[in-house]
N, C-alpha and C positions, 0 to 999 in steps of 0.2 A: 503493499500500499505506500510506504515512504516512497520507492523510488517511482512509484505511478504518479503522485502527487509534484515529485522533482521533477518529470519529465514535461508535465504541463507547465509548471511554472518556470523553471531553468532547463528550456530544452537543449539537448546537445548541437552543437554548433561548429563547422569546420573553424579552426584556428586561424585560417588564412582567408576565405573568403566569405564566411559564416553562412553556409548554406547546411541547412538543419538536416539533424539523424545522422552525422560524422564526427567524428573527433577529428580526422582531415579526411574532407571529399577526395574519391579516386583522382578528379582531375587536378587537383592540387600537388597531390602524392606524385604524381606522374611528372608533373614537371620538374619535379628534384632531380639534375642530373645525375647518372652514375659516373663512376670515377673507376675508369682503366688501365690505371697509370702500375706500372709495375717498382714498387718499392724496395730497397736495400739499405736495410736497417739494421744496427748492431744487435741482432740477435739472432746468432748461429743454431741454436737449439730449435727453430722454427723453420720447415723446408720452404714452406709457403706463406705469403702476407698478403691477405686478400682484404681491402677496404675498398667501403662501397660508397662512398660519398666522402664531399669535401666540406671540410667543417667552415672553410670563408662562404660557403651557401649560405644566404642571410636564414632561408625556410628551415634547412637542416637542420642549423646549431639552434635556433628558436625552440625546436622539437627533443633535441638532445637538453636541452639545457632545462627545460621544463619536466623533461623525463625524471633527469638525474637531480636535481638540485630542488626544484617546486614538488617533486615527489608525486608529479601526476601519472599515475601507474599506468591509466589507460594510455596513453601514447606509448608504450610499447606494441600495442596493437599496429600501427600506421607503421612505427619501427621494424617491426617484424615482419611486416610485407616488403617494406623496403628490401631488407636483406635478402628475403625470401625471390624477390624480382630480380635483384642485383646478381645474385646468386645464380638462377636459371640460365641469365644471359652470358654469366661468365662459364658455365659450364661448357656451352654451345661453343664457345670460344677459344678453349685454352686446353691443354692437353691434361689438365686436372679431372677431365671426366673420364677419361681414360683410367688415370688413378685411380679414383673413386670406384669405380665399376669393379675395379679386381678384387677391392679388399674391404673388409668390414669396416664399417664406419660408426663411430660415437662421437656424438655433439656432447663437449664439455662447457660449461658456464665458468669463466673465471668467477670464483670465489668470492665474498667479502667477509671481512670477521663477522664475529657474533656480533659485538659492537656498534660495528657501522650500520648492519644489517636491522639491527632494532632501531638505530636513529632513522634509517630512511623508511622502514616496514616492510621493504623487497629487496632482491637483487636484479638490478636491472639488466643483467646479463643474463640471469636464469632464463625470464621473459622471453628474451629474444633469441635463448636457444631454445625454448618449447616450442615456439615457432618455426624452426626450422627443422626442429625433428620431425614433430608432426606433420610438416609439409613436405617433408622426403622419405619420410616413414623409415628415421633411423632411431635408434635407442640413445636415450640420453642418459649422462652420468651425472651424479652429485658427490663423488668420491672423491672429486677432488675439492681439497680441504684447506682454509686460512688459517693456519693455526698460531699467527703474532699478528696483532693490530699495530701496523706502523704507519708513520705519518704519509698523509695524502701526496701520493706522487707528484701531482700538478704543482706542489709546492716546493719541488726539489731542483736541482741542477743535476744536469743527466749523470756526472759523475757520481753524484749523492744517491740518484735513485738506484744503481746497482748495489749498494749497501746496504739502504733502507729495506731490501728484496729477501737478502739472504734469509734462507731458512723460513721463508714467510708461508710455504705451501708443503704438504704432504697429501699422499695418495693411500685413501682407505678402503679401496677395492681390490679387484682381484687382479693377476699379471694381464696386463692390455694385450699380450701373444700378437705383437705385430699388427694391430688397429691401426687405421686411418684418424686420427683424432682429430675434429673442428674445435678449437678452442676458440671461445666467443668471448667479445668483450664490447662495450660501446663505442669507445674512443682508444687508439694508439698513439700516444705522442714517441716516445724512444724505441718502444716496444721492450723495453726492459723489463715489463710486470709479465706479460705474455710468456718472453724467453724465459724468465724463471721458473713461470708453471710449466714450460716446456721440458724444461731440465727434469722435473721432477716426473713427469710423465712417460720420459724416455727411461727413465732407471728402472720403471717397472713394463719397460717392454713395447713401449709403444711404436708402432711402425714411423710414418710420416706424421706431423705434425703442422695442422693448416692454421694459423691465425685468421679469424675473421672479425674484422671491426665495420660498424658504421662509417665510421669519420674517423681521418687523420687529425688530432689536433694539435 
């Protein structure tokens, strides 16, 4: 009943054009361009780095900021769709399609510390990972854990990011048996966080580890 009343008094509107019944309408979402650049970041444990969009795009940056810092959890829906549409196009254009077709694929979201998850109320990477897993019928694992609450990476210089992340992650699942891992985050800056997580995954016999993010910060 409360949701019904809210929908009448405050109908959902597209963040950009105001069209009702959408968080972000399909037309506005489709206007956000994909990014097909190849990135070489100092992240040797990642075999591929896929970044779907450009943070310099005003609309995409607004979506991410509202999702991550203003706790608008429902924006995980259009951002997940953005990632799905990007990956479908990338799979057509890249040899990654053949790589994935030959091996077991597991989707793994970058975890938050318990403290940060309680503060935000949700893990933004987990919502994105669930969208990818459901769309492509791949299993998703939450066995990658963040065991130390570190300072936010965005506030640190590049050299300090590496030190800050040492020992931050652990794997609490079974041996990965050469599976291809798609490691999901919302933003990649230097790649240090995903690289540290990938190192842990390879210690438990992950095969190829692919970093996938919505944008490069």
